[in-house]
C-alpha positions as CSV (number, residue, x, y, z in Angstrom):
1,X,-0.2,0.0,0.0
2,X,2.0,3.2,-1.1
3,X,2.2,6.1,1.5
4,X,1.2,9.8,1.5
5,X,3.8,12.0,1.2
6,X,2.8,14.9,3.1
7,X,3.7,18.2,0.7
8,X,6.7,20.3,2.8
9,X,5.4,23.4,3.6
10,X,8.4,25.3,2.7
11,X,7.5,24.6,-1.1
12,X,4.3,26.2,-0.7
13,X,4.1,29.8,-2.2
14,X,3.8,32.8,0.6
15,X,1.6,34.8,1.0
16,X,3.2,37.9,-1.0
17,X,3.4,35.5,-3.7
18,X,-0.5,34.7,-3.7
19,X,-0.9,38.2,-4.1
20,X,1.5,38.9,-6.7
21,X,0.1,35.7,-8.6
22,X,-3.4,36.9,-8.6
23,X,-2.3,40.8,-9.3
24,X,-0.5,39.2,-12.6
25,X,-3.4,37.0,-13.8
26,X,-4.3,38.0,-17.0
27,X,-8.4,38.9,-17.0
28,X,-10.1,40.6,-20.2
29,X,-9.2,44.4,-21.0
30,X,-12.8,45.1,-22.2
31,X,-13.7,46.7,-18.7
32,X,-10.4,49.2,-18.9
33,X,-11.2,50.1,-22.6
34,X,-14.6,50.8,-21.4
35,X,-13.6,52.7,-18.8
36,X,-11.8,55.4,-21.0
37,X,-14.6,55.5,-23.6
38,X,-16.5,56.4,-20.9
39,X,-14.4,58.5,-18.9
40,X,-13.7,60.7,-22.2
41,X,-17.4,60.9,-23.0
42,X,-18.4,61.9,-19.8
43,X,-15.7,64.6,-19.5
44,X,-16.4,65.9,-22.8
45,X,-20.4,66.2,-22.4
46,X,-18.8,67.7,-18.8
47,X,-16.4,70.8,-21.0
48,X,-19.2,71.5,-23.0
49,X,-21.9,72.2,-20.9
50,X,-19.3,74.4,-19.1
51,X,-18.4,76.0,-22.3
52,X,-22.2,77.1,-22.8
53,X,-22.7,77.8,-19.5
54,X,-20.9,81.4,-18.7
55,X,-19.2,80.2,-16.0
56,X,-15.4,80.8,-17.7
57,X,-16.9,84.5,-17.7
58,X,-17.8,84.4,-14.3
59,X,-15.1,82.2,-13.1
60,X,-12.1,83.7,-14.7
61,X,-12.8,86.8,-16.3
62,X,-14.5,88.8,-13.4
63,X,-12.2,88.2,-10.4
64,X,-9.4,90.6,-9.4
65,X,-7.8,88.5,-7.5
66,X,-7.0,84.2,-7.4
67,X,-6.3,82.8,-4.4
68,X,-3.7,80.3,-4.7
69,X,-2.9,76.6,-3.4
70,X,0.8,76.8,-1.7
71,X,3.7,76.6,-4.4
72,X,1.5,77.6,-7.2
73,X,1.1,81.2,-7.1
74,X,2.8,81.2,-10.3
75,X,-0.6,80.1,-11.7
76,X,-2.4,82.6,-13.5
77,X,-5.8,82.3,-15.8
78,X,-5.6,83.4,-19.3
79,X,-7.8,85.9,-21.0
80,X,-11.3,84.8,-21.0
81,X,-10.7,84.7,-24.4
82,X,-7.4,82.3,-23.4
83,X,-9.9,80.0,-21.5
84,X,-12.3,79.4,-23.7
85,X,-9.8,78.2,-26.3
86,X,-8.2,76.0,-23.0
87,X,-11.8,74.5,-22.3
88,X,-12.5,73.6,-25.5
89,X,-8.8,72.2,-26.6
90,X,-9.8,69.8,-23.1
91,X,-13.2,68.9,-24.6
92,X,-11.1,68.0,-27.4
93,X,-9.1,65.5,-25.5
94,X,-11.7,64.1,-23.8
95,X,-12.7,63.2,-27.0
96,X,-9.4,61.9,-28.4
97,X,-9.0,59.7,-24.4
98,X,-12.9,58.3,-25.9
99,X,-11.3,57.8,-28.9
100,X,-7.8,56.0,-27.6
101,X,-6.0,58.5,-29.9
102,X,-2.5,58.4,-29.1
103,X,-3.0,57.5,-25.6
104,X,0.8,58.3,-23.9
105,X,0.2,62.0,-25.1
106,X,-3.2,62.9,-25.1
107,X,-4.9,61.5,-21.2
108,X,-1.3,63.5,-19.4
109,X,-2.2,66.5,-21.6
110,X,-5.6,66.8,-20.1
111,X,-5.0,65.8,-16.9
112,X,-2.2,69.0,-16.7
113,X,-4.8,71.4,-17.9
114,X,-7.4,70.0,-15.8
115,X,-5.5,70.7,-13.2
116,X,-4.5,74.3,-14.6
117,X,-8.1,75.1,-14.1
118,X,-8.4,74.0,-10.5
119,X,-4.9,75.6,-9.3
120,X,-5.9,79.2,-10.8
121,X,-7.9,79.8,-8.2
122,X,-8.4,77.7,-4.8
123,X,-12.4,78.8,-5.2
124,X,-12.9,76.7,-8.3
125,X,-12.2,73.3,-6.2
126,X,-14.3,70.6,-5.7
127,X,-14.1,67.1,-4.8
128,X,-15.0,65.9,-8.3
129,X,-12.5,68.1,-9.9
130,X,-10.1,66.4,-7.9
131,X,-11.5,63.0,-8.6
132,X,-11.1,64.0,-12.1
133,X,-7.6,64.6,-12.3
134,X,-6.9,61.5,-9.9
135,X,-8.6,59.2,-12.2
136,X,-7.2,60.6,-15.7
137,X,-4.0,60.6,-14.1
138,X,-4.1,56.4,-13.6
139,X,-5.4,56.5,-17.7
140,X,-2.2,57.9,-18.3
141,X,-0.1,55.3,-16.8
142,X,-2.8,52.0,-17.9
143,X,-3.1,49.9,-21.2
144,X,-6.6,51.6,-21.2
145,X,-5.8,52.4,-25.2
146,X,-4.5,48.6,-25.9
147,X,-8.2,47.5,-27.0
148,X,-11.3,49.3,-29.3
149,X,-8.5,52.5,-29.1
150,X,-7.3,54.8,-32.4
151,X,-3.8,53.0,-30.9
152,X,-4.6,49.5,-31.8
153,X,-5.9,49.9,-35.2
154,X,-3.2,52.3,-36.3
155,X,-0.7,49.7,-34.4
156,X,-2.2,46.4,-34.7
157,X,1.4,44.7,-32.2
158,X,-0.6,46.9,-29.3
159,X,-3.8,45.2,-29.5
160,X,-4.3,43.2,-26.6
161,X,-7.5,41.0,-25.2
162,X,-6.1,40.6,-21.9
163,X,-4.2,42.8,-19.2
164,X,-3.2,42.2,-15.7
165,X,-5.3,42.1,-12.8
166,X,-4.2,44.8,-11.1
167,X,-4.7,47.5,-13.8
168,X,-8.7,46.9,-13.3
169,X,-8.1,46.6,-9.0
170,X,-6.3,50.1,-9.2
171,X,-9.5,51.6,-10.1
172,X,-11.3,50.0,-8.3
173,X,-9.3,51.4,-4.9
174,X,-9.4,55.0,-6.6
175,X,-13.5,54.7,-6.8
176,X,-13.5,52.9,-3.4
177,X,-11.8,55.6,-1.6
178,X,-14.0,58.4,-2.9
179,X,-16.7,56.5,-1.0
180,X,-15.1,54.2,2.3
181,X,-13.5,57.7,2.8
182,X,-16.7,59.9,2.4
183,X,-18.6,57.5,4.5
184,X,-15.8,58.4,7.5
185,X,-16.6,61.4,7.1
186,X,-20.3,61.1,7.9
187,X,-19.2,59.6,10.7
188,X,-20.0,62.5,13.6
189,X,-22.5,64.0,15.5
190,X,-23.4,66.9,13.0
191,X,-24.4,64.5,10.8
192,X,-26.0,61.6,12.5
193,X,-26.9,63.4,15.5
194,X,-28.7,66.4,14.2
195,X,-29.4,65.3,10.6
196,X,-26.6,68.2,9.1
197,X,-26.1,70.3,7.0
198,X,-28.6,67.6,4.8
199,X,-31.8,69.7,7.3
200,X,-30.9,73.1,6.1
201,X,-30.4,71.8,2.3
202,X,-33.7,70.3,2.2
203,X,-35.8,73.1,4.5
204,X,-34.5,75.6,1.2
205,X,-35.6,73.1,-1.3
206,X,-39.2,73.0,0.0
207,X,-40.7,74.4,-3.2
208,X,-39.7,70.9,-5.2
209,X,-42.6,69.8,-7.3
210,X,-44.0,66.8,-5.7
211,X,-42.0,65.9,-2.6
212,X,-40.9,69.4,-1.5
213,X,-43.4,69.2,1.8
214,X,-41.6,66.2,2.6
215,X,-38.6,67.4,2.7
216,X,-39.5,69.8,6.1
217,X,-40.4,66.8,7.6
218,X,-36.8,66.2,10.3
219,X,-37.6,62.6,10.2
220,X,-36.7,62.8,6.8
221,X,-33.2,64.6,7.2
222,X,-32.5,61.8,9.9
223,X,-33.6,58.9,7.0
224,X,-31.5,60.9,3.9
225,X,-27.9,61.5,6.5
226,X,-28.1,57.5,7.4
227,X,-29.1,56.2,4.7
228,X,-26.3,58.7,2.9
229,X,-23.6,57.1,5.7
230,X,-24.7,53.7,5.3
231,X,-24.2,53.8,1.3
232,X,-20.8,55.4,1.6
233,X,-19.6,53.0,3.8
234,X,-20.8,49.6,2.4
235,X,-21.8,50.2,-1.3
236,X,-18.2,49.4,-1.9
237,X,-18.3,45.8,-0.6
238,X,-21.9,44.8,-2.3
239,X,-20.4,46.0,-6.0
240,X,-17.2,43.8,-4.8
241,X,-19.9,40.9,-4.1
242,X,-21.2,39.0,-7.2
243,X,-24.1,38.4,-5.9
244,X,-25.1,41.6,-4.6
245,X,-23.4,43.8,-8.0
246,X,-26.2,43.9,-10.3
247,X,-28.8,45.4,-7.5
248,X,-26.0,47.4,-6.0
249,X,-25.4,49.0,-8.9
250,X,-29.0,50.3,-9.5
251,X,-28.7,51.1,-5.6
252,X,-25.8,53.8,-7.0
253,X,-27.8,54.9,-10.2
254,X,-31.0,55.8,-8.0
255,X,-29.2,57.1,-5.0
256,X,-26.7,60.1,-7.5
257,X,-29.9,60.6,-9.1
258,X,-31.5,61.7,-5.8
259,X,-28.9,63.3,-4.9
260,X,-27.7,65.1,-8.1
261,X,-31.8,66.5,-8.9
262,X,-31.9,67.6,-5.0
263,X,-28.1,69.0,-4.7
264,X,-26.3,72.0,-7.1
265,X,-23.3,69.2,-7.2
266,X,-22.6,69.7,-10.9
267,X,-20.8,66.1,-12.5
268,X,-20.2,64.2,-9.7
269,X,-23.2,62.0,-10.2
270,X,-22.4,61.3,-13.4
271,X,-18.6,60.5,-12.7
272,X,-19.5,58.2,-9.8
273,X,-22.0,56.4,-11.7
274,X,-19.8,55.0,-14.1
275,X,-17.0,54.5,-12.3
276,X,-19.1,52.7,-10.6
277,X,-19.2,50.1,-13.1
278,X,-14.8,49.1,-13.0
279,X,-16.3,46.8,-9.5
280,X,-18.2,44.3,-12.7
281,X,-16.6,41.3,-14.1
282,X,-13.9,43.1,-16.7
283,X,-15.3,41.0,-19.5
284,X,-18.8,42.8,-18.9
285,X,-18.5,44.9,-21.7
286,X,-17.4,41.8,-24.0
287,X,-20.6,40.2,-22.8
288,X,-23.0,42.8,-23.2
289,X,-21.4,43.4,-26.7
290,X,-21.9,39.7,-27.4
291,X,-25.8,40.0,-26.5
292,X,-26.3,42.5,-29.0
293,X,-24.6,40.5,-31.8
294,X,-21.7,42.8,-32.1
295,X,-18.1,41.2,-32.2
296,X,-15.3,43.0,-29.9
297,X,-12.3,41.1,-29.9
298,X,-9.0,42.8,-30.0
299,X,-6.6,42.5,-33.2
300,X,-5.0,39.8,-32.7
301,X,-7.2,38.0,-30.7
302,X,-5.2,37.1,-27.6
303,X,-2.3,38.3,-26.8
304,X,0.0,38.9,-23.6
305,X,1.0,42.5,-24.6
306,X,4.6,43.7,-25.1
307,X,6.3,43.6,-21.3
308,X,7.6,47.1,-20.2
309,X,11.6,47.2,-19.7
310,X,12.6,46.3,-16.2
311,X,13.5,49.7,-14.9
312,X,10.1,51.1,-16.4
313,X,8.1,49.4,-14.8
314,X,9.8,49.2,-11.2
315,X,8.9,52.8,-11.9
316,X,5.6,52.8,-12.6
317,X,5.5,50.5,-9.2
318,X,7.2,53.0,-7.4
319,X,4.8,55.7,-8.4
320,X,1.7,53.6,-7.9
321,X,2.5,52.5,-4.5
322,X,3.6,56.4,-3.6
323,X,0.0,57.2,-4.9
324,X,-2.3,54.3,-3.2
325,X,-0.1,55.8,-0.1
326,X,-1.1,59.1,-0.3
327,X,-4.3,58.3,-1.1
328,X,-4.8,56.2,2.3
329,X,-3.3,59.1,3.4
330,X,-4.0,62.3,2.6
331,X,-7.4,61.6,4.0
332,X,-6.8,61.1,8.1
333,X,-4.1,63.8,7.7
334,X,-6.4,66.1,9.8
335,X,-6.0,63.9,12.6
336,X,-2.7,64.9,13.2
337,X,-3.6,69.0,13.3
338,X,-4.5,70.5,16.3
339,X,-7.4,72.5,15.1
340,X,-10.8,70.9,13.9
341,X,-11.7,69.9,10.6
342,X,-14.9,71.3,9.5
343,X,-14.4,74.6,11.7
344,X,-10.8,75.3,10.8
345,X,-10.5,73.7,7.7
346,X,-7.3,71.6,8.0
347,X,-6.8,68.7,6.0
348,X,-10.2,69.2,4.4
349,X,-9.4,69.5,0.7
350,X,-8.3,65.9,-0.6
351,X,-10.3,64.3,2.3
352,X,-13.3,63.4,0.5
353,X,-15.1,65.4,2.9
354,X,-18.0,65.4,0.9
355,X,-21.2,67.0,1.2
356,X,-20.7,67.2,5.3
357,X,-20.4,71.1,6.2
358,X,-22.3,74.1,5.0
359,X,-20.5,77.1,5.8
360,X,-22.2,80.7,5.3
361,X,-21.1,84.1,6.6
362,X,-19.3,87.6,6.7
363,X,-16.2,88.9,6.8
364,X,-15.0,92.6,6.7
365,X,-10.7,93.6,7.0
366,X,-10.2,96.0,9.6
367,X,-6.8,97.7,8.6
368,X,-5.1,99.9,11.3
369,X,-2.8,102.1,10.6
370,X,-0.1,103.8,13.3
371,X,-1.7,107.2,13.9
372,X,-5.1,105.4,14.9
373,X,-7.1,105.6,11.7
374,X,-9.2,102.9,10.7
375,X,-10.0,101.1,7.3
376,X,-12.5,98.8,6.7
377,X,-12.1,97.0,3.4
378,X,-14.8,94.7,2.2
379,X,-13.9,91.5,0.4
380,X,-16.2,92.8,-2.7
381,X,-13.5,95.3,-3.5
382,X,-11.5,92.1,-5.1
383,X,-13.7,89.0,-5.6
384,X,-16.9,88.1,-7.0
385,X,-20.0,87.7,-5.2
386,X,-19.1,84.1,-5.6
387,X,-15.7,84.0,-4.3
388,X,-16.7,85.8,-1.5
389,X,-19.2,83.0,-0.6
390,X,-16.8,80.3,-0.8
391,X,-14.0,82.9,1.3
392,X,-16.2,83.3,4.3
393,X,-15.9,79.7,5.3
394,X,-12.1,79.2,4.4
395,X,-9.4,80.3,7.4
396,X,-6.7,80.1,4.8
397,X,-8.6,82.3,2.4
398,X,-9.7,85.0,4.5
399,X,-5.4,85.1,5.5
400,X,-4.6,85.3,1.6
401,X,-6.4,88.1,0.7
402,X,-5.5,89.1,4.0
403,X,-2.2,89.7,2.4
404,X,-3.4,90.6,-0.6
405,X,-4.7,93.9,1.3
406,X,-1.6,94.5,2.6
407,X,0.7,94.3,-0.4
408,X,-1.9,96.7,-2.2
409,X,-2.3,99.8,0.6
410,X,2.2,99.5,0.9
411,X,1.9,99.8,-2.4
412,X,0.3,103.0,-2.5
413,X,2.7,103.9,0.6
414,X,1.6,103.4,3.8
415,X,3.8,101.3,6.1
416,X,3.5,99.7,10.1
417,X,0.0,99.0,9.3
418,X,-2.1,96.0,10.6
419,X,-4.9,93.8,8.7
420,X,-7.6,92.9,11.7
421,X,-10.8,90.8,10.3
422,X,-14.4,90.7,11.7
423,X,-16.2,87.4,10.7
424,X,-20.1,85.9,11.4
425,X,-19.8,82.1,10.6
426,X,-22.6,79.8,10.6
427,X,-21.1,75.7,10.6
428,X,-24.4,73.8,9.9
429,X,-27.4,76.1,10.9
430,X,-25.5,77.2,13.7
431,X,-25.7,81.2,15.4
432,X,-22.9,83.3,13.3
433,X,-19.9,82.9,15.4
434,X,-16.5,84.6,15.0
435,X,-14.5,82.6,13.0
436,X,-11.0,84.5,13.2
437,X,-9.7,86.0,16.3
438,X,-10.3,90.0,15.8
439,X,-6.8,90.7,17.6
440,X,-5.0,89.1,15.3
441,X,-2.8,91.3,13.0
442,X,-3.4,89.0,10.0
443,X,-0.4,90.7,8.2
444,X,1.6,88.8,10.9
445,X,0.7,85.0,10.4
446,X,1.9,82.6,7.8
447,X,-0.5,79.7,7.0
448,X,2.1,77.2,8.1
449,X,2.1,76.2,11.6
450,X,-1.2,75.5,13.7
451,X,-4.0,77.5,12.7
452,X,-5.1,77.0,16.6
453,X,-3.5,80.8,17.4
454,X,-5.2,82.7,15.0
455,X,-8.9,80.4,14.3
456,X,-11.2,80.7,17.3
457,X,-12.4,77.1,19.0
458,X,-15.6,75.7,17.1
459,X,-18.3,76.4,18.7
460,X,-20.1,73.9,21.0
461,X,-23.6,74.7,20.8
462,X,-25.5,72.4,18.4
463,X,-26.6,73.0,15.7
464,X,-30.6,73.8,15.1
465,X,-33.1,72.4,13.2
466,X,-34.5,74.7,10.3
467,X,-38.3,74.6,9.3
468,X,-38.9,76.5,6.5
469,X,-42.9,76.6,7.2
470,X,-44.4,77.3,10.7
């Protein structure tokens, strides 16, 4: 009777080896190609909408002052005509991305051009604009042009039916990061205990046909707050599980349709809905086309593609590892800051703090001269109404304009002046209180250290519940 020999555990692959094997196994390129096509088309539609909306004049022509990100003070807008041309070129590049034409050149140009529009003025920043830059940047380095593209048609040797699984994983990770951190951002009292800021926004929409009267009900604000929290924190799990994927995607469609209808959040619902398709099986587009009687094989039918040079491959791997690490670290960085996230805005940007705060208020700069004179400077002297509205709740922008006011007065010959600011800011329906310490000379402040020395403590009073109708 033969004796069985136990396998040598030393010969079994380690966990790391198993992960690498799964990450590098070939999967259908169809999902990646479809993501590229849909991304390009959604971007084209959004840019055409922007070109025809009049926003270019509002955002780049009317302001006399632009807020800059740290290190990018040198970025200035073109003329209004130049900005129209810039957005027109971006729209053309978006179509080229969808078509897969000159992908390795076109996609980086699109990302740089789109990022420029955000760097011109910090008040242009939106979470989904940041997401566009991230997704575009990933597409620029992924082999998304190797199927269903002009590039693959022009260069048949480039075409492939398969790509490494990690290329799809990376896009899933990026979309998942948005949902997970948006959900974690809602795990706080204002959202879950007080249903704010949804109560503020919904009470302002009671004129909505059919459902308007319901929007003033407190229970509905609580129901939507908790639904939003549960949706953001769990939807990635439901999309990742094959058995719940289809109903989860239907929930994605319904959720973003509702939020897009009630709240002015631009292209965000379209971007998130179409991006969720990446969680389906990599062959989903090919299966759908097959059911429609369309053959969608690449040429040649199945190839592994050309291997990247070893050095280039290692550089790309290092870049992607850094990217993944930053996507995890940046949304968490506010935990090491002494200030508060929603009030002092420490770590607010690039952190997927989606729809968790409503801030509005007033700002007046007070210039004090050595002889005791006092000059009030309203922000509208430099800003548009949109810029002033955005600035009123963001301490770093209030500080930037204070320094600009100081430079203006010094250029006019004034010396030894001080610039203070009187603010009244409301957070999520709370009564307005000062956001900036009015006794601090902002010309002596640099936004490098803790903001607690010039930003007031977050008010301890709970938000009030608004009702549009008595």
